[in-house]
N, C-alpha and C positions, 0 to 999 in steps of 0.2 A: 504494500500500499504505499501511495505517496505521502509521506508525512514531512512535517517541519522538523529538523533536528533541534534537539535541546541541548543547552548548554548555558554555561555563566553568560548572562545578558549582562552589559555593562552600559550604564548610564553615563554618555559622553557628552559633553559640551562641543557644539561644532567647531567653535573657534580654537579650543583648547586642541582638538584632532588635528586642525589644519596645522597648528604649530609643532605637533609631534611628528607629522609625516616630513619626510626628508625628499623635497624635490629632486627629480632626476632630468637630467638634460640630454640632448642627442649627441653629446660630445663625450661624456663618461658616463660609464654603468657605476652607478653607486651601489651599496649593498642593498638588497631586498629588506625592505622595512616593513613592519607594522607598528601601528601605535604602541607605545611604550608601554609595557606590563601586560600586554595581552597575548594570549595563546591560542592555539587551535582549539575550536568550540566556542570561544568567546564572541560576542556580537557587538559590532560596532557600526556606528550610524554617523555619515559624514555627507557633505555635498559632492556630487558626482565629478565635478570639476578638481575639487581637491583629492578625491580619490585617484584621477587620473595621474594629477601630480605627484602622486606618492609611489606609482609604479617605477619600477627600475627601467630604464631604457638599456637595451644591449641588441647587438646583432644576433639574428637567428642562425640556427644550425639543423638542419634536417638530416645530418649524418647517422644512418644506422635506422632510420624511422621505418615501421611496418605498422599498418593498421591493425595486425594481428597481435601487437603488443599492447594493445587496449582490449582486454577481454569483455565483449557484450554480445547480445544482450542476455543478461542473467534474470534468474528468478531469486532476489536476494531473501525475501520472506517466505520463499516456498508456498505460495497460495496457489500456484498453477498460471500465474499471469507473469511473463517477463517485463523487463524494463519498457520496452516498446509498447506493450498493451497498457502498461500501468499509466504511461503519459497519456495514451489516447482514452482510457477511462476517465482520467482526471479533467482533461480538457474538452471531452465532448459538450457541445451545445446542447444537443438532444442525445440522451443515453442511448448506447446500442445494447442490443441483447448479447448477454455473455455466454456462449455454450461451452461445450466440453474442450478441454484443453485452452480455454481462454479464447476462443474463436469469437469474433466480434462480428454482429451482423446489424443492419441498420445504423441508425445513430447520424449525427451531423456535427461537422467540424468547421472551425473558421481558422483560416489560415492568414496571420497577420502579414506575411511577407508580401502578399499579393491580393489581400483584401477580398478573398474568396472563401466562399462555403463549398463543402464537399459532403456527400452522403454516402461515402464509401471509404472505409478504414484503408483499402488497398491503394487509394489516391493519395496517401500522406507518407512522408518520411518523417522520422524523428530527428530533427537537426541538434547537433551539438553546437550550442551558441557560438562557444570558441571551438572550432573544430579540432579533432584529435590530433591531425599534424600540427596545426598551429600550437597547441598544448605542448607537444614535444618539443617543437622549436623554442618554446618559450620557457623552458625549465623541466617537463615531465620526462625527459631524457634520462634524468638522475633519480627519478622516482622508482620504488619498487613496483614488481607487478601487481600487487594487490592495491596499491595506491593508484595506479594507472586503472586498474578495474574499477576502484570507486569512482573516480573521475568519469569515466566512460559511462557509469549508470547512476549518476547523482539524482537522486530523486528528493533530496533533501532542500535543494533550491529550486525553485520554479523556473528560474530564469536559465538555468543551465541546460535544460532538453525542452524543446518546443515540437508540438505537432504543426507540421507546415506542408504545403503541397509538394510533391515529389519533384516536380519540375522547377520550383525556387531552390529547394535543397541541393539539387544537382548542378543547378547554375552556379550556386555558391561554391560547392566543392570545398576545399580547404582554404579558400582566400579569406583575408582580413578585410577591415572595413576602408583600407587604402585602394583596394581595388574592386570590391563588391559591397554594395547596399542593397536591401530587399526592393524589389521592384516598384513596390507600393511606397511613395515618398512620405506618406503620412506615417509610416512605422520607424523613419529613419532615427529619431529623437530617443526612442524606447530601444531600438537596437543597439544605439551606440552605447547607451546608458547601461543595457544589461552586460553588454560586452566588457565595460569597465568593472562591473560588479562582478562578474565571474573570475576575470584576472585578478581582482582584489582577493577574492574567497580562496584562490589556490596559488597566490604570491608568483603569478607568473609575469614575466617580463613584456615589455612591447618593443618594437624595433623603432628607430628613428622617425620613418616614414609613417608608420601606424600611429605613434605618438602625435605628430604634427597634423594627420588628417582627422584624428579623432577630437583634438584640441580644437580644430575649426569647426569641425560638426557640432561639437557641444557648445559652442560659443553663440551657435544659433538657436539652441534648446534650453528649456528652463535648468536651472542650476538646482535639480531637486535632490534632497537628501536620499542616499541610498543605505539601507540596511544590510550588513552581509555577516553571516556567521563564517568565521574562518575556519577552513578546512584544513590548514596548515599553518 
């Protein structure tokens, strides 16, 4: 079942958080930082632009990447529904009928990437908001197999995995926001904000071009607070 992760929740003043985060630049990669005194499982809240400024900027390295290094889709709670099905059940606008083996029939879904509704689960892909290859490039290459499995099947943060049209997901592939944004422009602010939230949650780095484009995009969006439970 898709549930919110519990953990120590920290009440954080936004101005204090901004001061505790170390801004990164496109010229030098600073050590990966989280707000001082916080650990995996803690919850932090800060404006999205401050969260972006707190991410480490570093060049990407895809050496050794294979999608098989991120085991998915798993049935973590052994209820008969794997991660893909759990997301579809959670995000259905009209509930599907759940059959044997968690086969889903009927139901409707909304794809935010292209502002369209679909009435068949087979028309949808489950998108890793930050693609597996991008995660590898940005720090996951140093994780354990279990950590990569947890990332690939993250049901604890609803921004990590999203049901979208197969066409939009395959168009995106493993691109970051510097080369791909959802076809529906009305989703661009949400997409960029959620991208930063997931990178913050997993303390992933961003490359210089990605940082620049995200900063430009978010400058045109509300500087809304994001609440993130740190996974690392």
